[in-house]
N, C-alpha and C positions, 0 to 999 in steps of 0.2 A: 642215897634216897631213891633216885630214879631207877636204880638197879635192884632194889630190894623186892622180894616177893610180897611183902606186906603192902607196899605202895601199889603194885600192879593188881594184886588181889582185891584191894579196896576199890580201885578204879573200875575193875570189871563188875564188882557187886553193885556199885552205884550206877553204872551204865545199865545193868539189868533191871534195877529198881526203876530207873527213869523210863525204860521201855514198858514196864508193867503199868506204871502210872499213866503213861500216854495212852495205852490200849484200853485200860479199864475206865479211867476218869476223863479221857480226852483232854488232858493237860499236857501241853508240849513243853518239855524241859530240854533246852539245847545243851545236853550233857557234854558233847564233844567240845563245843565252844567254851563252856565254863571250865572244863579241865585244861584246855589249852591256855586259857587266860590265867589260871592259877600258876601254870608252869612258867609263862612269860613274866608274871609278877615276881615269882621266886628268883628267876634269873636277874631281873632288874634289881632286886634287893641285894643279891649276891654281888653285882657290879658296884653298887653304891657303898656297901658296907665292907666289902672284901671278904665276906663270909664264903666259905667253900663248901660245895656238896661233899658229904662224907664219901670218899672214894673207896673203890674196891681194888685191892692189889694182892698179888700172890707171888710165887717164885718166878713167874714168867708173864704176868698180866698186870696192867695198870689201867683202870677205868675211872675217869673223873679224878685222877690223882697223879702224883709224880712218883717215880720209882727209879732205883738204880739196880740193875741186874748184872751179875758177874759170877765169878767163881771158876772152878775147874771142870764142873759138869755141864755139858752142853744140853740145853733144853731143845725140844723139837721145834718150838716156836716161841717168840716173844711178841706180845701184843700191847700196844699203847693206844688207848682210845680216849679222846677228849682230855688229854693231859700232857705230860712230858716224861721222857724216859732216857736213861743212859744205859746202853747195853754194852758192857765191857767184855769182849771176847778175847782179850789179850792173854788171859791165864788159862784158856781152854787146853786140856790135854787131849790130843787126837788119838783115836785108836788106829789100828793098822789099815783101816779103810778110809781114814779121814773123818769127816763128819758133815752133817747137813743140818741147817736150821733156817727158819724164816723169821723175819722181823716185819711186823705189820704196824703201820702208823696211820691212824685215821683221825683227822682233825687234831693232830698232835705235833709236838716238836720232839724229835728223837735223834739221839747221837749214838752211832755204832762205832765202837773202838776195836781195831784189829791190830795185830802185831805184823808189820811188814816183813819180818824175818821168817815167819811161818808161811807155809803154802796156803794162801787164801784166795778165793775167787768170790767176788761180790757181783751179783746181778741186781740192779735196781730198776724199779719201774715207778713212774709217777703219773698220777692222774689229777690234774688241777692242783698240783702241789709243786714242791721243789725237792729234788734229790741231788746231793752233791757228793762227788767221789774224790779220792785223793788225786792230786795233780790239777785240781781246779775244774774238772768237767762237771757240768750241771745238766740236769734233765728236768723239764717242767711238764712235759706230756710225752710219754714214751718210755723207752728202755735204754740201758747202757750197762756195760760190764767193765770191771776192773779186776786185775789179778796181780798178786805180788810176784816179784821176780822168781822166788823159789817155787811158785805154783806151776810154772812152765815145766812140763815133763815129769811132774811128781804124781805118784799114785795116791798119796795121802793128802788130799786137799780138803780144807774146810770150805764147804760150799754154803754161801749165804744168799738167800733170796730176800731182798729188802723191798718192801712196797710201801708207798705213801699215797694217801688220798686226802686232798684238801689239807695238807700239812707240810711239814719240813722234816727231811731226813738227811742227816749228814754222816758220811762215813769218814772216819779219821784213822789214818795209819801211822801209829807212833809206838 
């Protein structure tokens, strides 16, 4: 709902109408406060009833939803926003130059699965969140790197740039 064009279009039209009413009739309608109040009420109803916003998801994005990503084809990026995601990169087939991807987790819980037998290098960064790497290393604010044993000296490395903001990102090597 919050990501649909209908919602934002209606919101902008009502905001414009409230500005005209205020200018012509000198009636002040606190549109921004009313819109914010409706969003807060909807979130409260969601918490009490368990109802979920209809989310948006695709082959590499999940917004207000949960999703599982995987397969043999590597996407340029995977994005999980206000939801949860499982990014399984264990079945990825690397080309002769390796591969690059980014995993972005914003206000979300994300798991990234890699095959430790393949040449993999993961660079994580966390801002007000938690990123955990194989071997038990955790980052809460800053950056860290992990690479598989086969990545050292290999030309065909799967490079993963994983970022989390106000969320949790866990890299699992199995």
